Every structure is written in structure tokens, then in C-alpha cells.
N, C-alpha and C positions, 0 to 999 in steps of 0.2 A: 681433628677429625671429629665428626658428630656421631651421635649414638647409632643412627641408622647405618652409617658407613661401617662402624665397628661390628654390628650385629650381622651386616651383610658379609663382612669378611670372615667373621667366625662361623657363620652358617656355611659358607662355601668350604672352609677348611674342614669342618666336621662332616660335611656331606660327601667328602672325597671317599672313594672305597678304600678299605683297608684289607690289605692281603696278609692273612694268617697261615703258617705253614706248620703242620705237625711233623715235619721231616727231622728225624733223629740225628741225621748227620749234617755236618756244617757244609755249605755250599761256597765255593770261591771259583769264579771264572768257569762256572759250568761243571766243575768236577766234585764229586762227592769225596770228602775227606774222611778218612778212617784212622783209628788209632786202637791198638791192642797191645797187650803184655802177655808174656808167658815163656815157657821153655821151648828151646828148639828141640823138635823130635828127631829130624833128619834133615840133612843138607844135600841137594841134588843140583849140581852145577850153579846156575844162577838164580836159584830159588831155594827156599827152605820151607819145611812143614813145622807148624808149632804144635804143642800138645792140645791145644783147643781146636785143632782140626783145620786151621786156616792155613793157606799157602800164601807165602810172601815172595813176591817177584822182585829181584833186584835188577837195576839197569845201570848203564853207564852214567855216572852222576850221583847214584845213591850214596849218602853220607853214612859211614859206618863209624860209630865212636865207641871207644877210643880209636883213633886213627891208627891204622896198620894191624888192628886185631883181625884174626881169621875166625869166621863163624863156624862153630861146631855144635854137634848134638849136645844137650844138657846145659847150654848157656841159657840165662834168663835175659830176655830182650824187651825193650819198649820199641814199638814200631809206629811210624807216622807215615801216612802216604795217601793215596787215592784208591777208590774202590776198583777192584778188578772183577767184579761180579762174584756172585755165590760167597759173599763174605771174605773173599781174598783181597789181598792188598798189593798194589804196585807201590814198593817202598820208596819214600824220599829220604827218610832218616831211620837208621836202626841204631839204638843205644844199647850197648851191652852192659849189663850190671856186673860188677866185679863180685858183689855179694847180694844174695836176695835178702830183702828186709821183710821180716814176718811181723 
């Protein structure tokens, strides 16, 4: 390949528009992924409210670890899921911590 062909190839590559996003949340498949940690303030049916004010919605298929544990007020949890608006979360995974690490 000669110099002109290389320069042309590089010029086209560098002239391509670059998209930069300041979005603080990860995007995957068009969904905003959210993650949060904190204590459960209260449990209401298929959702719970955390001490940080977020409501976490559980659905059929939400994974709760360790398996078989029942969510209760006072438990410290890590939650991963998708945005439900207003900083709330549709949970995909809820990890209950046996002991809070300080």
C-alpha cells in the first residue's frame, strides 16, 4: 500500500464522527442499568423501600441471594437492575449481606 492510500485510509478513519455520552448509567439493550446498596426500611408485597428513599420492585424472575432468604426490614442489600424512573429500580438481582462491612 502506498503512502497516499494509507493517508486516505487514516483520514477517513479520523474524520468519522465520534459519539461521546455523559450518561452516568450503563446502557444495554436500551435499558438504563442501576445499582444501589443500603438497608431495607420496609417491605410492601412485591417491593421494598430502602433507607436511601429508593423503591425496589421485584418481579417473577428476580434473583434473591442467598437463595431462599426472605427480605425483611433492617437487612443490608446490594441491588442491580433497570431504572424504574425517579431513581427507583426494577430489580434483577438482590444480594442480602449477612454482615455489613464497615
